[in-house]
N, C-alpha and C positions, 0 to 999 in steps of 0.2 A: 525357434526362428523360422520365419516363413521364407519360401523360395519366391522371389519376385515374379518368376515366370508363371507361377500358379494363379496370379490375379492380373496378369498383363492383359489389357484390353485387346479385343480382336482387331486385326489389321483393317484400317479404313473406318473404324468406328469413332476415332477421336477427331473432332473438327479442327480445322485450321484457323478458326476465328480466335480473337483474344478472349481470355476468360480467366477464371480462378479455379484451382484444383485443390482437393483435400485427400490426404492419405489417412486411412483409418486402420487401427489394429484389429485383432480378432474379436475384441469386445465391442467394437463399434466406436471407440473413442478416437477423436481426431488427433493425430500426432504431428501433422505437418500441413501447412497452408502455403500455397504459392500462387503467383500470377504469371501470365505469359502472353506475348503478342500472338503467338501461334501455339495453341494447346498441343497440337499433334507433335510439333518439333520438340517442345519442352518435355512432354511426358515420355516421349520415346527415349530421351537421354537417360532416364532413370532405369530403363530395362535393358541396358547394354550389359557387357560382362561385369559382374559384381566386383571382381578383383580390380577393375580399372576405375572404380568410383572413389570419390573422396571418402576418407574413413568415416566421417559423420554421416555422409549420404548413404554409405553402405549399411551402417547401423540402422538408419531410418527405413530404408526399403526392405530390410529383412525383418524389422519389427512390424511393419505395416502388413495388412492382409487384404486391403482393397483400396481402390482409388476411384474418385468421382470428380466431376467438374461441372461448372456452371458457365455458360457462354454469356458474354456481355457485348455491348455495342462498341465501346471505345476503350482505349488504354486508361483514361481517367476513371471510368467506371470500374475497371479491373483493379486499379490502385486502391480505390475507396473500398471496394468489396473485400479485398485482401486484408486491409487494415481492420475492417469491421469484424471479419472472421477471426483474425488473430486475437483481438480483444475478447471475442465471444467464447472461443474454444480454449484459449491459452495452450496452444500445442507445445508439447515438450521439446520438439526438435526445431522449432523456429528460433531464429536469432534472438538471444536474450541480451538486452542492453542493461547491464548491471552497473549502477552508479558506482564509480570507484571510491567514492566517499560521500558522506551525507553533508552537502553544502548548505550553509544557512542562508536565509533570505531575510530582508527587512519587510515585515508584513504589516498591513494596515487593515484592521477589521472594519471596513467601510459599511458592513451590513448591520452594525450595532448602532444604537441611538447615540452613544458617546464612543466613537471609534478609538481604538487603542493602537499604539505603535509598539511593536515587539519583534524580537528575533525569533524566527521560526524555522524548523527543519521538517523534513518529511514531505508527504504528498500534499498537493494544494487542496485547499478547502473552499467551498462555496461561500461567497460574501466576503472574501479577503483579497486585497490587492497586494501583489508581491513586487518587490524591487530586488534585483539580484538574479541568480545566487552569487554569493561572495565566497572568497577563499577562506576567510577567518571570521569567526563570530566576534572576536575582540575588535576587529576593524569596523564592523557595523556599529558596535556599542560606542566606540570612540567618535565615529561620525555622528551618531544619534545624539550623543551628549553635547556635541557642538551645536547641532541644529535645534535642540530644545531651547536654546537661548532665544532664537528667532521664532520658532514654531512651538510654543509651550502646550503641546497636546498631551493627552493622557497616555501613560505607559504602564500603569499599575494593573494588577490582576483584578478579576471580578470581585473576589473576596475582600481585598484591600479597599476597592472602590465603594463597596456596600458598607463596610464597617466605618469608613471615613464619613459617609453620609449619615450613618446612625448616630455617631458621636458629635457631628457638626464641626469636625476639625480636620483639615487636610493633612496629607503626609508631608515629609520634609521637602519634596520637590515643589510642593505648592508654596512653601515659605521662601524658597530661594529662587522663585520666579522661573522655574523650569517646567512648571505645569500650571495651566490656567485654572486648575481646581474646579472642574465642573461638578465634582462629587458634592461640594457644599454650596453650589449655586453661584459661584463667583462669575461664571459665564453661563449663558443659556446653551441649549443643545444646538441651536442654529449658529451661534457665535463659535462654539467649539468645532463644529463641522467646517466652518469657513477656515479655521486655522488648519485643520487636517487637509482640506482641499488645497490650500496653499503649499503645504508640505509635499503633497503628492505631485503638484505641478513642478515644484523645485526638483524633486527626485527624478521626474520624467524628463529633465533637461532644460526647463525654462528658468535657469538660474539668472540669466542676464536681466530679466524683467524685475526680479526682486532686488538685485543689487542697485539697479538704477532708482527704484522706488525708495530704497533706504538712503541712498546718497541724497536724493531730493529732500527727504525728511530731515536728514542730518543738517543740510544746508539751511533749511527753513528754521530748525530749532536754534541753530547758531545765530541766524538773523534776528530771531525773537529773543535772543540772549538767554535761552533755556539751555545753558551749557551742560548741566548734568544729563539732561535728556539727549543732547547731541553726543555726549560721551558714551552713553549706553548704546545709541544707534551705531556709533563708530565701532564699539566692541562687537556688536551683532554682525556688522559687515566683515570684521576680521574673522569671526567664527565661520561665516559662510565661505569666505575665501579659503580658510584652512580646510574646510570640509571638501571643497571642490578640488583642492590640491591633492587630496588623498586618492582621487580617481585620475589615473594617468591619461593625459591627452595623447591619442595615437593618430588621429586623423584630423586634419585642419578644416575639412569642409562640412562639419556637422553631420557626418555620415551615420545612418542607421543601418546596421548590417550584423549578421551573424557569420562568424568566420569559423570554418570547420577544418580541423587537421586530423590526419589518420596515420597511425603506425601499426603495422600488421605483419604476421607471418602466415603460415599455411593454416593454422588451426584457430588463432585468436587475433584480435585487433583491439587497439585502444583508440578512442575517438575523443578529441577535445573540441569544445565549442566555446568561443569567446563572444559575448553579447556586447556589441558596440552601439551605444545610443548617444546621439548628439556629439559624435566624435570621441567619446570616452568609453573605456572598457567598464561596463557596469556590472559584469559578472562573468564567471567562468565555470564550466562544468565538464566533467569527464565521465566516460563510460568504458566498460570493458565488455568485449563481445566474444562469444563462442561462435565460430563460423561453422554452420551446419553443412554448407555447400562450398564448392570451390569458387568463391566470389571474387570478382575483380574489385579494384578500389571504387570504380564508378558504381557498380552494383551495390556494394556495401554502403556507399553514400546515399544511394537511392532508397534503400530500405530504412536507413537511419532517418532520413528526412520525413518519410511517410509516417514513422512512429513518433518522431519528436514533435512535429507540428500538428499531428492529428490527435495527440494525447491530451484532450480537454477533460480536466477532472470532473467538471459538472456533467459531462456526457457519458461518464463511465458506466453508470447504471443503465442508461438507455442503450449503450452499445452492447450490453450483455443480453438484450432482448432480441429474440429471433424475429426478424422482419419478414420471414417467409418470402425471400426475394425471388423474383422470376427472371429468367434469362432475358437480357436486353433492357431490363428496367434501369432507371436512373438511381444511383446510390449517392447519398449526400451525408457527409459527416457533420458533426456539430461545428459551429462557427468558432474557429480559433484565431481569428484575425488580429486580436490584440497582441498575440505573441509572434506574429509573422512580420519581419522587418522589410524594408524596401529592397534590400539586397541580401542574398545568401551566397557567400563566397566559399567555394569547395575546391579540393585538390584535383578532382576529376569529375567530369560530367557523367551522370548515370545514363544508361542506354535509353531510358524513357524520359529524358530531360524535358522534352516539350510537354509531355503529359503532366509531369511534376510541376512545371512552371504554371501551366493553366490551373492546376489544382491549388497551388499556393496563391495565385491571383484571386481565385474564388474565395479562399479563406480570408484573405486580407481585404478584399473588396476593391483594391487598386493594383496597379502593376507591381510585380515582384521580379527582380532580375536574379536569375540563377546562372552564375558564371564562374570561370576560373580566372583569377587575377593574373595578369601577365607582367606588369611592371609597376613601379612607383611605390607609394606608401602601403597600398593594400597588398601588394606582393610581399613587401617586407613583413607586414603583420601576419600574412599567411605562413611565412617561414617561422615566425615566432610561435605561432600556434602549433605548427608541426613539430617544433623542438619540444614543446610541452607534451605533445602526444607521445613522442619517443621516450622522454623521461618517465612519463607515467607508465608506459608499456614496460620499460626496463624495471621499474619498481614493482609492477605487478608480477613480472616474471620471477623476480627475486623472492617475493613474498609467497607466491602460489605456484612455484615451478612444479611442485609435486602434488598439487591439489587434485587434478584430474586423474593422475596416475594412482594417487593414494585411494581415491574413491573406487576406481576400477579394481585395484588390488584388494580392497576391503570386501567388495562384493564377491570377487573370485574366492577369497579365503572362506567366507561364509558358505558359499556354494560347496566348496570341498569339505569343510568341516561337518556340515549337516547332510552331506550326500544328496544335494538337490540336483535335479535334471538340468536346471538353468540358473543363471545368476538372479537373485531376488531383486529385480529392479524396483519393485514396490514393496515396502515393509510397513506393517502396521503394528503398533505397540499399545498394549492396554495396561492401565494401572488403577488400583483402587485406593481411595483415601477416605478416612473417617476419624472421628475423635471419640474413643470409647464407645463405638457402635452407633454414634449419632451422626446425622448429616452425611450419610454414605453416598459418595459420588465416584464416578469412574471417568477416565479420559482415554481417548484414542487419538494418537498422533500418527502422521503419515510421512514417510521418507521415500522419495523417488530419485533414483540414480544417486543415492547417497546424500541427498540434500532434503532439508525439511520442506514440506509443502503445506504451509499453514492454512491455506484456504480449505484443505481437506480435513482439518482437525475436527473432532466431534467430542462432546461431553455427555455424560449420562447421569441421571439421578436414579439411584438404586433404591427400590422400595419392595416391601414384602419379603425381605431377606434379613436374617439376623446380622446386625451390623458388625458383630465380632467375627463372623465367618467369612474370611476373605475368599475362600475357595468357592463358596456358594455365590458370592457377589461376582467373582470372575466368570463363573459359568453362566450366570444370568446375563452379564453384559455381552459376552461373546455370542451367546445364543441370540440376543436381540439384534446385534449388529449383522449377523449372517442371515437371520430371518428376514430382515429388511432387504438384504442383498437378494435373497431368493424371491421375495415378493416383487421387488422392483423389476427384476429380470422377467418374471412371468407376466407382468402387466401387459406387455406387448403381445404376448401369446407366441413368441418366436424364440428360438434358441440357436439359430444358424447364422444370424447376422445378415440376412438378406433383406433388401428393400431399405426404405428410409427409416422405418421404425425399428432401429437397431435395439437389441437387447441391452438394457441398462442406459439407454440414451433417452432423455426427455424429449418427446416430439415437439413440445412447445418452445423449448430453448435451444435444442440441439446439443446441450451439454450433458455430461454424465449425471445421473441421479445421485442423490446424496450418498447412498451406500451401494451403488451398483457396480463399481469398479473393484474387482477382487484383488487382494494382495497375493504375491508369491510366497510371502513369509509373514506369519503372525508371531510376535514376540510378546510374552507376558512378563510382568515384573514379579518375579518369585521363582521358587524352586519346583521340585517334583509335584507337590500337591496342587499348585496353581496350574501347572502344565496339564496334569491329569484332569482338572476341572474344565479347562478350555477344550481339551480333546473330547471330553464327554459331550460338550455342547456341539462340537462339529459332527461327532458321530450321530447325535440325536437328529441332526438336520440332514444327514447323508452326504456331507461334504468331505471328499477325500482327495481333492486336488490342491489343497492349501497346506503348505508346510507350517510346522509349529515348533517353537522352542521357548524356553524360559531362561531368564538371566537372574541368578541369585546374587544378592548384594554382597554377602559376607566375603566370599572368595571369588566372586565374579565367575561362577561356574555356569556353563550352558547345559540345560537339561532338555532332553528329547522325550517325547511320549513313549512310555513303556520301557525305557532304558533304566536299569537300576543304578548305573554309574553316569556321572556327568561327562560332558566333553570339556576338556581343559584347553583353552587357547593360550598361546604365549602372551605374556604381559606386553610385549612389543608388537603384537599382532594388530594390523590395521582393521581386520575384521572385528576383533574384540572392541577396539576403540569405537567403531561405528555402532555396534550393539549397545555400548555404554551410552553413547550420545543419544541414541533412540530411547533407551530406557530412562535416562535422566530428563529428557524433554517430556516424556509422558508423565513422569513424576511431578515436574514443575507445573505442567498444565492441570493435572489433577489437584494439586495443592492450591493453586490459584482459584479454581472453581469451588473447592471445599471451603476456603476462607470466605469467599463471597456468599455462599449459601449459608454458612454458619452465622455470619454477621447479620444476614437478613432474617434468619430464624430467631436470633436473639432479640431483634427489634420487634418482630411480630409477636413473640411470646410475651414480651413486656407489655404489649398493648392489648393482648387477647382478652384480659379480664376487665377491661374498662367498660362499664355499662354504657350502652348507647353508641358505641364506636364500632362501625362496620368497616368492611373492606375499603369502601370508597374514601371515607374520611381518614382511615389509617394511612392509605397511600398519599392522601393530600398532606397529612402531617409530615410524613417522611420526605415528600417532595419539597415542602416549604423549608424544613430545617436542615435537610441533607444528611443528618446522622443522628443516632440515638444520643450521643454525647451532647449535642446542641439542644436536642429536645429535652433532655434531663435538666439542662440549665435554664430553660425557658420559664417565664412567669405565666400566670393566668392571662394577663393582658397580651403577652406575646402569642399564646396559643389562640386567643380570640381573633387574631389577625388572619388565621387560616380560613379560607372560604368554606362555609358549611358547618363550622364548629361553633356551637353556642356556649353560653356561660356555664351551664351545668356540665356539659361534656368537657370543657376546658379545665374546670376544677377537678374533675375525675381523673383526667390525664395527668395533671401535675401531681396529684396525690398518689396515683399508682406508681409513677416513676420515682417519686420520693421515698417509696417504701411504705407509705401509710395505707390504711384501709380506705377503699373508696367511700366517699361520703357525699351526701347531697348538699350542695352549698346553699346558703341563703342569698337570694338575689331579688332585686326590685323588679316586679313584673311590669312596671310601667316603662322603665328604661332598659331592662335587660342586663343591667350592670351588676356585678358581684358585690354583695354587701359584706364588709368586714374582711 
């Protein structure tokens, strides 16, 4: 642990201007990003008596080894640069907004030729329009089932859609008039998109227009004595009405607003946000927050707003690119205006409310009111949201009361059992997977602070080693991983962490290189032989500052290099439980890669002997059919549909996969068609 006074900036060197600051650890990795109206005032607060700091702040400043800052012109620029750097560096000590559950949304794949309506969870994707999120998937499906009477759009998967087109027969929904059956050409692409556009307009709050139109159509049908058609329209109106009733009316003035409620204690907070569109609650979402600093409610709301409305999924890749920003430059995030409502109602205004308001206005393109409701329906709705936040916080505390304590206890137990100088905040685990010596692969998983960091996972293909020799494979993989570590650290030509070109930090992106951040502990899946092999690789490279152990499956024994007897941790030990989770995750990741590689090699080996079939056409075949099973079931005519595959090659492929000897087929040279 570093002493904050060892890297405290000299008096008078910190500017009083607004800006953004970064704390880095000894390896040059950014561990915290913050912004301030006055950099001098804010940074000075970190270098007071360590014992008086917030517990998480104290851990951050003792983990860090240096601090740097960038001066900007305005608070809005500081806000935007802070968000950009948080997305770019993913600092471990910044506030983490963990979704308290995976809420489903109603998604419309508007980017496809025939858009599809479906229930979708997880991160947003490009080319998809979302409505929600909602509390329950069944509620979306009930509503969607009602709306398909009026808006018979496609809901089937791509595979079902393609198969229906091939056989010329729609699925059940097409027969019961809950799908317009574009798969068989019942409607054109333009007509189907018009149906989808109407559906999107209805979900966006323009329900009154459709009801009035249907009522006019029903009256006209009755006047024309088309009573069956009038009855169908009447049922459609009833379906729309029931769908609308499922969304509670909370405000009578067609308000578009996001209402945010907060429940918190010293270390954590729960945030609930209700999305109100057209006076109705269209969705609800909750987050659980680890508070790194001693934040007020207003400061917590400010940080949440910056991340909630700046998190544009289409901009994620761009935000990870280092823009090499200069002090005083203007910083602009991607346009997120579609998600910003006219009003944002909060329990307390953040200190930089004016800057946030201007930023939200820029995102939306029109005025956005950021305020605390004082009376009336909006105040009552705010109280409802806060009650939800309190309930979610109480549930989180019940479920995870011992989570942080358990992780800290686990790391402390591992430190004590293995005799480490400090707790292993970063653990890497290696596992080997093969099938009778073939398709040998290895995995490397990473846990930081007791939690999986999946973005740091790596996988290896092992070649030049006897597949039956797990110890040789383990030695090879550990050697390759730490050789990359040494190479990437030496690329900058520095080892002391001075200057902008930090060891292990990519100067183009500012993020750690793929293998440049060393672990405090390496775990291998296996016993004494695997540990000895990994230690030999470390010794070969001259690495002596990384601890090593192995976890044997049979009795869950922990083996250390050079020790004839294992370390036995109690079965109830949190440390043993953490090591088991790390080992099991490495095993899962290795097995997944091994299965992928084995299936790929099976397909390639089946096609290797086909005359006239090179890599390009082999990949084209696999891309067209999707799997070896479908390719085996294909006819010569099916194979001929693949671009670049001629009749001779198509016949050879079909014969090879059928188990016959390749033969040259007879074909008509004038037409190119196979004869017989």
